N, C-alpha and C positions, 0 to 999 in steps of 0.2 A: 308417782308424780314424775314428770319429765324435768330434766335439767335445763333451765332456760339459757345457760351459757354454752351448751353443747352445740356443735355445728349440726345443721340439719342433714339427714341422710335420706336417700330415696332409692327405691328399687326399680323405678320405671323412668324411661325417657319422656313419657307422656306428661309427667308432672312439671317438667321444665319447658319454658317457652322456647328457649334457644336450642335445647337438645344437647346432650353430652357428647354427641359425635363430632360436633364442630370444635376444631382446635384453634387456639390463638397462636398466630405466627408473628414474629418480630420483623417488621418491614420499615423501610423508609417510606414516608407518606407518598404514595403515587401521585396524589393531586398536587404536591408541592415540589416534586422533582424538577419541574420546569424552572421554578424560581432558583433552585440550587444550580441548575445548568446555565441559567442566564448569568448569574454572578460568578460562578466558578468554572464555567466552560462546559460545553456539551459532552466532552470526553468523561468528565467526572460524573455528570448526570447519567450518562449511558452506563458507566460502570455500576453505579448504585442501582440503576434500573435492572441491569443483569443480575445483580445480587438478589434483588427482590424476586425475579423470575426463578432463580435457583432455589430460594427459600420456598417458593410456591410449588417447586417440583417440575416446572416447565422448562426443560433444558434447551429445547429448540428456540424458544423466545429469548433465552439467555444468550445463546450464540448470536442471534440477530443483534442484540444490544451490544455485545462485544464487537461485532462488525461495525456498528456505528462509532464506537470508541476508536477503533483503528482507522476508520475512514476520516474521522476528524484529525487524527494524528497525521494522516497522509496530506490532508488539506493544509495543515499548519506547516508541515515539512516543505511542501511545494512553495508555499508563500514565503517561507524564510529563505529558501535556497534560490528563488527566482528574483527577478527585478520587478516584481509586481508592485504597484503603488500601494501605499498604506490604506487609502480609501477603498480601492478595489478589494484588497485583502479583507477589510472589515465588512464589506458588502457580501463577499463570498462566505465569510464566517457567519454572518447573520442569516443568510439564506439557508445555510447548512443547519443552523440552530432551529429555524422554523420547520424544516423538513423533519428534524429529529423530534421536535415537540409534537408533531402530528402522530408519531408512533406511541406516545405515552398513553393515549386513551384506551388502547387495547388492555393494558394492565388493570386500569380502573374498572373497565367493563367485565373483565375476567373475575375480578374480586367480587363485584356486585352480583354477577350471574351465579357464581359458586357459593355466594353468601359466606365468604371467608371473613372471619374476625381477625383483626391484627392489632398489635400494639406498635406504637411508633418508636423507631430507633432514634438514638440521640444524634442530633446534627453535629455535635462536637466531634463524634467519631467520624462522621462524614467529612468534616474539614481536615481531620488528620489523614484520612484516605486521600483527599484532594492533594495535600502537601506531598505525600509519597508519589502520587501519579505525576504531579508537575515535575518533581525531581527526576523521576525515571524518564519522562518525556524529554526533559532538558538534556539529560545525559545521552539519550538516543539521538537527538538532533545534533548535539555536539559531535558525536561519533560520525554521523552522516556527513556533516560539514567537513570534518577532518578527512574523511575518505574522499570527498569531492575535491578538496584542495590537493591531496596527494595524487589523485588520478590526473587532475589538471596539470600538476607539476611534471608528471611523467610524460604526458602528451606534449606539452609545450613548456619547456623549462624557462625560468625567469630570465636567464641570461640571453635568450633569443628574443625577448620582447623588445619592441622598438623604443 
């Protein structure tokens, strides 16, 4: 007589509907990354998107996502260091966000096409990553502003201003 409390065992993949060859990967939900990017910025969404690609083993797509992250940093840096109006800055940021969102579909299609099963990562961890990214971007922008002020001071000292 078989033990009813024993876990089932099989010798064949044919007995499973899903197959044992499919692995479960921990990802941030690709269908919800745009929401995270909307509220926390495309740079954080692009970073999580890149982490998903790395977990899937597609390093070329991860590099593209990192490029989106750095491109957003460049847009923010130019906006902060220039005399652009706040309305124009927000419009540029929103257009950038829309272009970034258009790239998210590739990951969902890739997962569907390969029939990859995934478990969802915690968004609490994602918010922690966001805090670290914001802090690091703030420090980088602060350093760039300091360099801009120092170079401006070398070129045209304050004592020569009218």
